C-alpha positions as CSV (number, residue, x, y, z in Angstrom):
1,M,96.5,305.0,206.5
2,L,95.4,305.0,202.9
3,S,98.9,305.5,201.7
4,R,100.2,302.6,203.8
5,L,97.3,300.4,202.6
6,Q,98.0,301.3,198.9
7,F,101.7,300.7,199.3
8,G,101.1,297.4,201.1
9,L,98.8,296.3,198.3
10,T,101.3,297.3,195.6
11,I,104.3,295.7,197.1
12,G,102.4,292.6,198.3
13,F,101.0,291.8,194.9
14,H,104.4,292.5,193.3
15,Y,106.2,290.2,195.7
16,I,104.0,287.3,194.7
17,F,106.1,287.0,191.5
18,V,109.5,288.1,192.7
19,P,110.6,284.9,194.6
20,L,109.0,282.7,191.9
21,T,111.1,284.3,189.1
22,L,114.3,284.1,191.2
23,G,113.8,280.4,191.9
24,L,112.7,279.5,188.4
25,I,115.6,281.2,186.5
26,V,118.2,279.4,188.7
27,A,116.4,276.1,188.2
28,V,116.3,276.7,184.4
29,A,120.0,277.6,184.4
30,I,120.8,274.4,186.2
31,M,118.7,272.4,183.7
32,D,120.5,273.9,180.7
33,T,123.8,273.1,182.4
34,L,122.8,269.5,182.9
35,R,121.8,269.4,179.3
36,V,125.4,270.3,178.4
37,T,127.1,268.0,180.9
38,T,124.9,264.9,180.4
39,G,123.8,265.3,176.8
40,R,120.2,264.4,177.7
41,H,117.7,266.3,175.6
42,D,115.0,266.0,178.3
43,W,116.8,268.6,180.3
44,R,116.5,271.0,177.4
45,R,112.8,270.3,177.0
46,A,112.3,270.8,180.8
47,A,114.2,274.1,180.8
48,R,112.1,275.4,177.9
49,F,108.9,274.4,179.6
50,W,109.7,276.1,183.0
51,Y,111.1,279.2,181.2
52,R,107.6,279.9,180.0
53,F,106.4,280.3,183.6
54,F,109.4,282.5,184.3
55,V,108.7,284.8,181.5
56,L,105.0,285.1,182.6
57,A,105.9,285.8,186.2
58,W,108.7,288.2,185.2
59,L,106.4,290.3,182.9
60,I,103.8,290.7,185.6
61,G,106.5,291.4,188.2
62,M,107.9,294.1,185.9
63,A,104.5,295.7,185.4
64,T,103.8,295.8,189.1
65,G,107.3,297.0,190.2
66,Y,107.3,300.4,188.5
67,P,104.3,301.8,190.4
68,L,106.4,301.3,193.6
69,R,108.9,303.8,192.4
70,L,106.1,306.3,191.6
71,Q,104.6,305.9,195.1
72,L,107.9,306.4,196.8
73,T,108.4,309.8,195.1
74,Q,104.7,311.0,195.4
75,Q,103.2,309.5,198.5
76,W,106.4,309.0,200.6
77,A,108.1,312.2,199.7
78,G,109.4,312.7,203.2
79,Y,111.3,309.5,203.0
80,S,112.5,310.1,199.5
81,E,113.9,313.5,200.4
82,H,115.4,312.4,203.7
83,A,117.2,309.4,202.3
84,R,117.7,310.7,198.7
85,E,121.5,310.0,198.6
86,V,121.1,306.5,199.9
87,I,118.2,305.7,197.6
88,H,120.0,307.1,194.5
89,A,123.2,305.2,195.3
90,I,121.6,301.8,195.8
91,M,118.7,302.1,193.4
92,G,121.1,303.6,190.8
93,M,123.0,300.3,190.9
94,E,119.7,298.4,190.4
95,G,118.7,300.7,187.6
96,M,122.0,300.0,185.8
97,I,121.4,296.3,186.1
98,A,117.8,296.4,184.8
99,P,118.6,297.0,181.1
100,A,120.9,294.0,181.1
101,M,118.2,291.9,182.7
102,V,115.6,293.0,180.1
103,S,118.0,292.3,177.2
104,L,118.9,288.8,178.5
105,V,115.2,287.9,178.9
106,L,114.4,289.0,175.4
107,V,117.4,287.2,173.9
108,L,116.5,284.0,175.7
109,A,112.9,284.3,174.7
110,S,113.5,285.0,171.0
111,L,116.9,283.3,170.2
112,A,117.2,280.4,172.6
113,H,116.2,277.8,170.0
114,G,119.0,278.7,167.7
115,Q,121.7,279.0,170.4
116,P,124.2,276.2,171.0
117,A,123.6,274.4,174.3
118,L,126.7,275.8,176.1
119,D,125.9,279.4,175.0
120,R,122.4,279.0,176.2
121,A,123.5,277.8,179.6
122,I,125.9,280.6,180.0
123,T,123.2,283.1,179.0
124,R,120.8,281.6,181.6
125,W,123.4,281.9,184.3
126,L,124.1,285.5,183.4
127,L,120.4,286.3,183.7
128,A,120.2,284.5,187.0
129,A,123.3,286.4,188.3
130,V,121.8,289.7,187.2
131,M,118.5,289.0,188.8
132,L,120.0,287.9,192.1
133,L,122.2,291.0,192.1
134,Q,119.3,293.2,191.5
135,G,117.3,291.6,194.3
136,A,120.3,291.9,196.6
137,C,120.4,295.7,196.0
138,I,116.7,296.1,196.8
139,V,116.9,294.0,199.9
140,T,120.0,295.9,201.1
141,L,118.1,299.2,200.9
142,N,115.4,297.6,203.1
143,A,118.0,296.3,205.5
144,W,119.5,299.7,205.8
145,M,116.1,301.1,206.7
146,Q,116.0,298.5,209.5
147,H,119.5,299.3,210.7
148,P,120.7,302.6,209.3
149,V,124.5,302.4,209.3
150,G,127.1,304.0,207.0
151,T,125.3,307.4,207.0
152,E,125.2,310.6,208.9
153,V,122.9,313.7,209.0
154,G,124.0,316.4,206.6
155,G,123.8,320.1,206.9
156,A,120.4,320.3,205.1
157,G,118.9,317.7,207.4
158,G,119.1,314.8,204.9
159,L,121.2,311.7,205.3
160,Q,124.6,311.5,203.6
161,I,126.6,308.3,202.9
162,V,129.7,307.9,204.9
163,S,130.5,304.3,203.9
164,L,128.7,302.4,201.1
165,R,130.7,299.3,202.0
166,E,129.2,299.4,205.6
167,I,125.7,299.7,204.2
168,F,126.2,296.6,202.0
169,L,128.2,294.5,204.5
170,S,126.3,295.2,207.7
171,P,125.1,292.1,209.6
172,T,121.5,293.1,208.9
173,A,122.1,293.4,205.2
174,L,124.0,290.1,204.9
175,A,121.4,288.2,206.9
176,K,118.4,289.7,205.1
177,V,119.9,289.2,201.6
178,T,120.8,285.5,202.3
179,H,117.4,284.9,203.9
180,T,115.4,286.5,201.1
181,L,117.3,285.1,198.1
182,S,117.2,281.6,199.6
183,A,113.5,281.9,200.1
184,G,113.2,282.8,196.4
185,L,115.1,279.7,195.4
186,L,112.8,277.6,197.7
187,T,109.7,279.1,196.2
188,G,110.8,278.3,192.6
189,A,111.8,274.8,193.5
190,M,108.6,274.1,195.3
191,F,106.6,275.4,192.3
192,I,108.4,273.0,190.0
193,A,108.0,270.1,192.5
194,A,104.2,270.8,192.9
195,V,103.5,271.0,189.2
196,S,105.6,267.9,188.4
197,S,103.8,266.1,191.2
198,G,100.5,267.0,189.6
199,Y,101.6,265.7,186.2
200,L,102.8,262.4,187.8
201,L,99.5,262.0,189.7
202,R,97.5,262.5,186.4
203,R,100.0,260.3,184.5
204,Q,100.8,263.2,182.1
205,H,104.2,264.2,180.7
206,R,105.9,261.8,183.1
207,D,109.3,262.0,181.5
208,I,109.7,265.7,182.0
209,A,107.9,265.5,185.4
210,R,110.4,262.9,186.6
211,I,113.5,264.7,185.5
212,S,112.2,268.1,186.9
213,L,111.4,266.5,190.2
214,S,114.9,265.0,190.4
215,L,116.2,268.6,190.4
216,A,113.4,270.3,192.4
217,L,113.5,268.1,195.5
218,P,117.2,268.5,196.4
219,M,117.2,272.2,195.3
220,A,114.2,272.8,197.6
221,A,115.8,270.9,200.5
222,I,119.1,272.9,200.2
223,A,117.3,276.2,199.9
224,L,115.1,275.4,202.9
225,G,118.2,274.6,205.0
226,A,119.7,278.0,203.9
227,V,116.3,279.7,204.8
228,I,116.3,278.2,208.3
229,W,119.9,278.9,209.0
230,S,119.8,282.5,207.7
231,G,116.5,283.1,209.5
232,H,118.1,282.1,212.8
233,E,121.1,284.4,212.2
234,S,118.7,287.2,211.2
235,A,116.7,286.8,214.4
236,R,120.0,287.1,216.4
237,V,120.9,290.2,214.5
238,V,117.4,291.7,215.2
239,M,117.9,291.0,218.9
240,Q,121.1,293.2,218.8
241,V,120.0,296.1,216.6
242,Q,116.2,296.1,217.0
243,P,115.6,294.7,220.5
244,M,112.1,296.0,220.7
245,K,111.1,294.1,217.5
246,F,112.7,290.9,218.9
247,A,110.9,291.3,222.3
248,A,107.6,291.8,220.5
249,M,107.9,288.9,218.1
250,E,108.7,286.6,221.1
251,A,106.0,288.3,223.4
252,H,108.9,288.7,225.9
253,W,107.7,291.4,228.3
254,E,110.5,291.5,231.0
255,R,114.1,290.3,231.4
256,D,114.3,287.2,233.4
257,A,116.7,286.6,236.3
258,G,117.9,283.4,234.7
259,P,117.6,281.8,231.3
260,S,114.4,282.8,229.4
261,S,111.9,280.2,228.1
262,L,110.8,280.1,224.5
263,T,107.1,280.8,224.1
264,L,105.6,278.5,221.6
265,L,102.0,279.6,221.9
266,A,100.5,282.5,223.8
267,W,97.8,285.2,223.9
268,P,99.7,288.4,224.2
269,D,97.9,291.3,225.9
270,S,99.5,294.6,225.0
271,A,97.3,296.6,227.4
272,L,98.4,294.5,230.4
273,Q,101.9,293.9,228.9
274,A,101.6,290.2,229.7
275,N,100.5,286.9,228.1
276,Q,97.1,285.6,229.1
277,F,98.4,282.0,228.7
278,A,101.6,280.5,227.3
279,V,103.1,277.2,226.3
280,T,106.8,277.5,226.9
281,V,110.0,275.5,226.6
282,P,112.4,276.3,229.5
283,K,115.7,278.0,228.7
284,L,115.3,277.6,224.9
285,M,115.0,281.3,224.0
286,S,118.2,282.2,225.8
287,W,120.1,279.3,224.2
288,L,118.8,280.2,220.7
289,A,119.2,284.0,220.9
290,T,122.4,284.4,223.0
291,H,123.9,280.9,223.0
292,S,124.2,281.4,226.7
293,D,122.0,281.5,229.9
294,E,121.6,285.3,229.5
295,S,118.0,286.6,229.2
296,P,117.3,289.1,226.4
297,A,115.7,292.4,227.3
298,G,111.9,292.5,227.5
299,V,109.4,295.2,226.3
300,R,109.2,296.9,229.7
301,D,113.0,297.1,230.0
302,L,113.2,298.6,226.5
303,L,110.4,301.1,227.4
304,D,112.6,302.5,230.2
305,S,115.5,303.0,227.8
306,A,113.2,304.6,225.2
307,E,112.0,307.1,227.8
308,G,115.6,308.1,228.4
309,R,116.3,308.7,224.7
310,I,113.1,310.7,224.3
311,T,113.9,312.9,227.3
312,Q,117.4,313.5,225.9
313,A,116.1,314.3,222.4
314,L,113.6,316.8,223.8
315,R,116.3,318.6,225.8
316,S,118.4,319.2,222.6
317,P,116.0,320.2,219.8
318,G,118.7,320.8,217.3
319,G,120.8,317.7,218.1
320,E,120.5,314.0,217.6
321,G,117.2,312.2,218.2
322,E,115.1,313.9,215.4
323,G,113.2,310.6,215.0
324,W,112.1,310.6,218.6
325,R,111.1,314.3,218.4
326,Q,108.9,313.4,215.4
327,L,107.3,310.5,217.3
328,H,106.7,312.8,220.2
329,E,104.9,315.3,218.0
330,R,102.9,312.6,216.3
331,T,101.8,311.2,219.7
332,A,100.8,314.7,220.8
333,A,98.6,315.0,217.7
334,T,96.8,311.7,218.2
335,R,96.2,311.9,221.9
336,S,93.1,313.9,222.9
337,D,94.2,314.1,226.5
338,W,97.6,315.4,225.7
339,N,97.2,318.7,227.4
340,T,96.2,317.1,230.7
341,L,99.3,314.9,230.9
342,S,102.4,315.7,232.8
343,P,105.8,315.9,231.0
344,E,106.7,312.5,232.4
345,A,103.4,311.0,231.2
346,R,103.9,312.5,227.8
347,V,107.3,310.9,227.5
348,H,105.9,307.6,228.7
349,A,103.1,307.8,226.1
350,T,105.6,308.5,223.4
351,A,107.6,305.5,224.5
352,L,104.5,303.3,224.3
353,A,103.9,304.5,220.8
354,S,107.4,303.1,219.8
355,V,106.2,299.5,220.6
356,P,105.0,297.6,217.5
357,S,101.9,295.4,217.6
358,V,103.0,292.5,219.7
359,P,100.1,290.1,218.8
360,T,100.7,290.7,215.1
361,L,104.4,290.1,215.3
362,F,104.1,287.1,217.6
363,A,101.5,285.4,215.3
364,S,103.3,286.2,212.1
365,F,106.7,284.9,213.3
366,R,105.1,281.6,214.3
367,V,103.3,281.3,211.0
368,M,106.7,281.8,209.2
369,V,108.5,279.3,211.4
370,G,105.6,276.8,211.3
371,S,105.5,276.9,207.5
372,A,109.2,276.2,207.3
373,F,109.0,273.2,209.6
374,L,105.9,271.8,207.7
375,L,107.9,272.1,204.4
376,A,110.9,270.4,206.1
377,V,108.7,267.4,207.1
378,V,107.2,267.1,203.6
379,L,110.5,267.5,201.8
380,G,112.2,265.1,204.2
381,W,109.5,262.4,203.4
382,A,109.9,263.0,199.7
383,M,113.7,262.8,199.9
384,V,113.6,259.6,201.8
385,F,111.4,258.0,199.2
386,R,112.9,260.0,196.3
387,R,113.1,257.1,193.8
388,Q,109.5,256.0,194.4
389,V,108.3,259.6,194.3
390,Q,110.0,260.3,190.9
391,E,108.5,257.0,189.5
392,G,105.0,258.0,190.8
393,S,104.6,254.8,192.7
394,E,104.5,256.6,196.1
395,Q,101.6,259.0,195.7
396,R,101.2,260.4,199.3
397,P,104.3,262.6,199.1
398,L,103.2,263.8,195.7
399,R,99.8,264.8,197.0
400,L,101.5,266.6,200.0
401,L,103.9,268.4,197.6
402,L,100.8,269.8,195.9
403,L,99.1,270.8,199.1
404,V,102.0,272.6,200.6
405,L,102.6,274.8,197.5
406,P,101.2,277.9,199.1
407,L,103.5,277.6,202.2
408,P,106.6,279.3,200.7
409,W,104.4,282.4,199.9
410,L,102.7,282.2,203.2
411,A,106.1,282.1,205.0
412,T,107.4,284.9,202.9
413,F,104.5,287.2,203.6
414,A,104.6,286.4,207.3
415,G,108.3,287.2,207.3
416,W,107.8,290.5,205.6
417,T,105.0,291.3,208.1
418,V,107.5,290.7,210.9
419,A,110.1,292.9,209.2
420,E,107.8,295.8,208.3
421,V,105.3,295.8,211.2
422,G,108.2,295.2,213.6
423,R,109.9,298.4,212.3
424,Q,106.9,300.6,213.1
425,P,106.5,303.4,214.0
426,W,109.6,304.1,211.9
427,V,110.4,304.1,208.2
428,I,114.1,304.5,209.0
429,Y,114.6,302.9,212.4
430,E,114.7,305.5,215.1
431,Q,115.6,308.2,212.6
432,L,112.4,308.9,210.6
433,A,108.9,308.3,211.9
434,T,106.3,306.9,209.5
435,A,104.0,309.8,209.9
436,S,106.8,312.2,208.9
437,A,107.7,310.2,205.9
438,A,104.3,310.1,204.2
439,R,102.7,313.0,202.2
440,L,99.0,313.0,202.9
441,Q,96.7,313.0,199.9
442,P,93.1,314.1,199.8
443,A,90.9,311.2,200.9
444,P,88.8,311.0,197.6
445,S,92.0,310.9,195.5
446,A,93.6,308.3,197.7
447,V,90.5,306.1,197.6
448,A,90.2,306.5,193.8
449,E,93.8,305.4,193.4
450,L,93.4,302.5,195.7
451,L,90.3,301.3,193.7
452,I,92.3,301.7,190.4
453,Y,95.1,299.5,191.8
454,F,92.6,296.9,193.0
455,A,91.1,296.7,189.6
456,A,94.4,296.7,187.7
457,Y,95.9,294.0,189.9
458,G,92.7,292.0,189.7
459,L,93.0,292.0,185.9
460,L,96.7,291.0,186.1
461,A,95.9,288.2,188.5
462,M,93.3,286.8,186.1
463,L,95.8,287.2,183.2
464,F,98.4,285.2,185.2
465,I,95.8,282.5,186.0
466,A,94.6,282.2,182.4
467,V,98.0,282.2,180.7
468,G,99.5,279.9,183.4
469,G,96.6,277.5,183.0
470,A,97.2,277.5,179.2
471,I,100.9,276.6,179.8
472,L,99.9,273.8,182.2
473,R,97.4,272.4,179.7
474,A,99.8,272.6,176.8
475,G,102.5,270.8,178.8
476,P,106.2,270.5,178.0
477,R,105.7,268.4,174.9
478,R,103.9,270.9,172.7
479,R,104.7,274.4,171.7
480,L,102.5,276.9,173.5
481,W,101.8,278.9,170.4
482,S,100.7,276.1,168.1
483,S,98.8,274.1,170.7
484,T,96.9,276.9,172.4
485,W,96.9,280.4,171.0
486,Q,96.7,279.4,167.4
487,L,93.5,277.5,168.1
488,R,92.1,280.4,170.0
489,L,92.9,282.8,167.1
490,R,91.2,280.5,164.7
491,S,88.1,280.3,166.8
492,L,88.2,284.1,167.2
493,F,88.6,285.0,163.6
494,G,86.8,282.0,162.1
495,N,88.0,280.7,158.8
496,R,89.1,284.1,157.5
497,L,92.7,283.2,157.7
498,Q,92.1,279.9,155.8
499,R,90.2,281.7,153.1
500,R,92.9,284.3,152.6
501,T,95.5,281.5,152.4
502,A,93.6,279.7,149.8
503,A,93.1,282.8,147.7
504,A,96.8,283.6,147.9
505,A,97.6,280.0,146.8
506,R,95.3,280.3,143.7
507,A,96.8,283.7,142.8
508,S,100.4,282.3,143.1
509,A,99.5,279.4,140.8
510,W,99.3,281.8,137.8
511,N,102.8,282.9,138.5
512,G,104.2,279.4,138.0
513,R,104.1,278.3,141.6
514,P,102.6,274.9,142.4
515,T,99.3,274.9,144.2
516,P,98.3,272.0,146.6
517,A,96.1,269.4,145.0
518,R,92.5,269.0,146.1
519,P,91.4,265.5,147.1
520,G,90.4,263.6,144.0
521,R,91.6,266.2,141.5
522,P,95.1,266.1,140.0
523,V,97.2,269.2,139.7
524,A,97.2,270.6,136.2
525,S,100.3,272.3,134.9
526,R,100.2,275.9,133.7
527,R,100.5,274.8,130.1
528,H,97.6,272.4,130.3
529,R,95.5,275.0,132.0
530,S,96.3,277.5,129.3
531,A,95.4,274.9,126.6
532,D,92.1,274.2,128.3
533,R,91.3,277.9,128.3
534,S,92.3,278.3,124.6
535,P,89.3,279.6,122.4
536,N,90.4,277.3,119.5
537,R,90.2,274.1,121.4
538,S,88.3,271.3,119.6
């Protein structure tokens, strides 16, 4: 439990910054491209301003991403060993991409001011492509864990790759990559729209805020459309390859004789395997999920099929079904009344253990969908009054754009909850149980590591807030260094830097270099100063 909590904290904090960086770098690349095509210098100033936020989020994302690799090898050694070949193949591609990404970020951060506009735009797009490709590799690995295709069990018990192409082009991978990357674009666009709205409401930096909003609104609308479409396709894929997850997130307990109703709101009761109350729309779930009048399988139907697979796995200990045997052993270890159960009751108990948390999935899925539709309403309003919104004359959509800023992150975390909780009790779906994938640590060590992560990520969060606030206060018109950090350094070190500069200027005057004149006192040449110091002067 502590290992899962620590990994959840690490990946959750890391994922705060991942979608933001993806969306910001694409937006900045578009701005630099518009600078080339339109010749407007405001696009260059806007790109430079938003790139500051990108660098900040990227640095913290990098710092929080590497502990994930360490945890996979140390705390999830069972998973790392079982899927070593797949992890090395996919993460090896990501590892080859990472140096190019770091190099491009450093080049753009240090040499962007001296680059021609076209070269700068090309470099931005290269960085965006590299980051999107890296994200696609990581999401593909997660999609394979949800639907393990293109592999087979080798002689040593680990998985071997049969077709890397099948791993990358499986329906689950395509749907998840499209859904996740479009959610990142939406997050970055909504961040730009919210900050620009704040500037317009306060009547600050209006020129950059207007031009940024003119890009952010259509970009967010297009990305949201891609999120909704890919999310619908992803749900249909889940119904086919992870039917238990689909039944749980819809609180669908039993196959209906006719078309199934879509449950909008309900109170699922896992013990009774029923909903205490429900608000439904007739026939809508069948139409959305199957595009027909056919009813999807419910939880009870899938329990019957799980019992059959468990029985078959127990009858052939060396054959297929190792994941079900692991789950059977784990259920035996956690049930105090195991010895009193009949073989049929033990199989049924193991099948029940394969059902994820229905209330958690049902609620998370509706939070995700509800957030998307709220964003659609706000963006639709802003797009209808787009000209007035950009001018700042229509303030209600501007205020709403500020208020809904947390929704992309809320929807993202709710979606990942559906994906990860819905996969339980498996790390690799129906092939490796979560309990068999983790390597248990001593409780004091696990608690100490968890507290260290809490403290470190708390400091990183405060750093992000402090530096992000400084960027916001400095605004797009001023250089961040000269307007903020130089003043802080002066207040930190007092006038020491000024005194050293004045002493260096006086020393250089003796070497023939001019020194700045003080108010009310003319600058004397070196010859005149020498004459004044002559001992024979009259």
